[in-house]
C-alpha positions, -999 to 999 in steps of 0.1 A, spaced: -687 -770 -104 -696 -772 -141 -688 -747 -168 -718 -743 -191 -717 -729 -227 -746 -706 -231 -761 -697 -265 -776 -666 -250 -760 -636 -233 -776 -619 -203 -799 -590 -214 -775 -565 -197 -744 -580 -213 -720 -555 -228 -713 -581 -255 -748 -578 -269 -737 -548 -291 -710 -570 -307 -735 -599 -313 -759 -574 -329 -730 -563 -352 -724 -599 -364 -692 -603 -344 -684 -638 -332 -695 -640 -295 -695 -668 -270 -705 -670 -234 -698 -695 -206 -710 -695 -170 -702 -712 -138 -723 -710 -106 -704 -707 -74 -715 -705 -38 -714 -671 -20 -715 -635 -31 -686 -627 -55 -679 -591 -65 -667 -582 -99 -634 -570 -84 -628 -604 -67 -637 -622 -99 -613 -601 -121 -584 -606 -96 -591 -644 -95 -594 -647 -133 -562 -629 -142 -540 -645 -115 -548 -681 -121 -519 -703 -131 -535 -710 -165 -539 -673 -172 -503 -666 -160 -492 -689 -189 -510 -666 -213 -494 -636 -196 -460 -651 -202 -467 -657 -238 -478 -621 -242 -448 -608 -225 -425 -629 -246 -441 -626 -281 -456 -591 -281 -438 -573 -253 -469 -569 -231 -458 -579 -197 -481 -579 -166 -480 -588 -130 -504 -600 -103 -502 -565 -87 -514 -550 -120 -542 -576 -121 -553 -565 -86 -551 -528 -96 -573 -536 -126 -597 -554 -104 -599 -525 -80 -605 -500 -109 -572 -483 -103 -559 -490 -138 -574 -494 -173 -545 -513 -190 -535 -548 -183 -511 -569 -204 -524 -567 -240 -558 -553 -230 -574 -520 -222 -607 -515 -205 -633 -507 -231 -663 -506 -208 -671 -514 -172 -699 -512 -147 -705 -526 -112 -712 -561 -126 -691 -565 -158 -660 -555 -177 -651 -556 -214 -614 -557 -222 -602 -548 -258 -569 -563 -271 -542 -540 -284 -550 -548 -320 -587 -540 -315 -597 -574 -329 -610 -593 -298 -629 -585 -266 -629 -604 -233 -659 -600 -211 -664 -609 -174 -696 -605 -155 -710 -614 -121 -747 -621 -116 -762 -628 -81 -784 -659 -82 -819 -658 -66 -813 -690 -46 -779 -676 -34 -745 -678 -49 -731 -660 -79 -731 -668 -116 -696 -660 -131 -698 -652 -168 -669 -652 -193 -672 -645 -229 -654 -632 -260 -661 -612 -291 -641 -613 -323 -647 -584 -346 -653 -597 -382 -626 -589 -408 -654 -586 -433 -691 -594 -438 -700 -605 -474 -731 -592 -491 -748 -626 -484 -742 -620 -447 -714 -645 -443 -689 -635 -416 -652 -639 -420 -632 -634 -388 -598 -634 -404 -567 -655 -409 -565 -681 -382 -595 -669 -361 -621 -692 -378 -599 -722 -374 -590 -716 -338 -626 -713 -324 -628 -749 -311 -595 -744 -292 -606 -710 -280 -638 -725 -266 -619 -752 -247 -594 -727 -233 -623 -704 -223 -639 -732 -203 -605 -739 -186 -600 -702 -177 -635 -699 -162 -631 -731 -143 -598 -720 -129 -612 -686 -118 -642 -703 -102 -619 -724 -81 -601 -693 -69 -631 -672 -58 
């Protein structure tokens, strides 16, 4: 299974509004066999060992603890808060989570493939700190510099979730 960086978002993506507003957006996908529901994908994503390390950091540094039970409740639509995020938007195929500082968004989407299987999407949006008159976007202190690491980490998160579904 190969994680692919996509320059384009699906037409129905809830991240399209952020891209149109000059936010940084990225999108990665992974094709997996079988039918995968959004609920199953959310639960797999937020309970991988890799994401559990992020949950530990959030619990320690910003007092935003979380548990696997909470991840499963989020996946089932029974809660709207999880760790440092709140559900901003959700439909049957995708979810957008907003961080507690309202700076970043995380997006998960499932897309059935015509030949069978499911395309798992994962992406992010970073709201710009400012947009200069010439259209240059500044994400803010540290964000611009961390994009390469963020992209690598995103690939790892999606790959780990894909192995769990």
